[in-house]
Residue, then its C-alpha position, 0 to 999 in steps of 0.5 A: m303377605d299383602a296383595t301387592s307383594q303377592q302380585v309382584t311375587e307371581i309376576m317375577a316367577r314368570p320368564t316375562c311380563s308386560v311393560e305395565e307389570a314391570a312398572k308395578v314391580l319397579h314402582i314406576g308409572r306406565t309411561q316411565a316404564y315405556r320410556a325405559v324400554r324405548s331408551g334401552e334402560l329396560r331390556s324388552i322383547r317384541i313379539g308381533k305388537r306385544v312388548l314383553v320384559p324378561t323378568n331377569a332384566i328387572r332383577q338385574l336392574l334392581e340388583g345393579s349387576s356388577d358385571p359390566a356385560q350384564r348392565l343395562p344401557g343407561c342405568w347408573h350403578t354405584a361403585s362398591a368400596 
């Protein structure tokens, strides 16, 4: 396992991560990750000045949850045949 894969595994083992760490997992830039948080596309929790992303929100985004109640606003999903 390379260093990046190991870092992603360690990040996803925690209940929350920083927006920067979420960007690393999603292979997007920091600015794009903050835009996704701001738009509601990526769920987040604000504690004081800190913005945290629940790792289960990242999983749901990547898995394209089939349950509409679990889908993230603004996230497109492909229909299964």
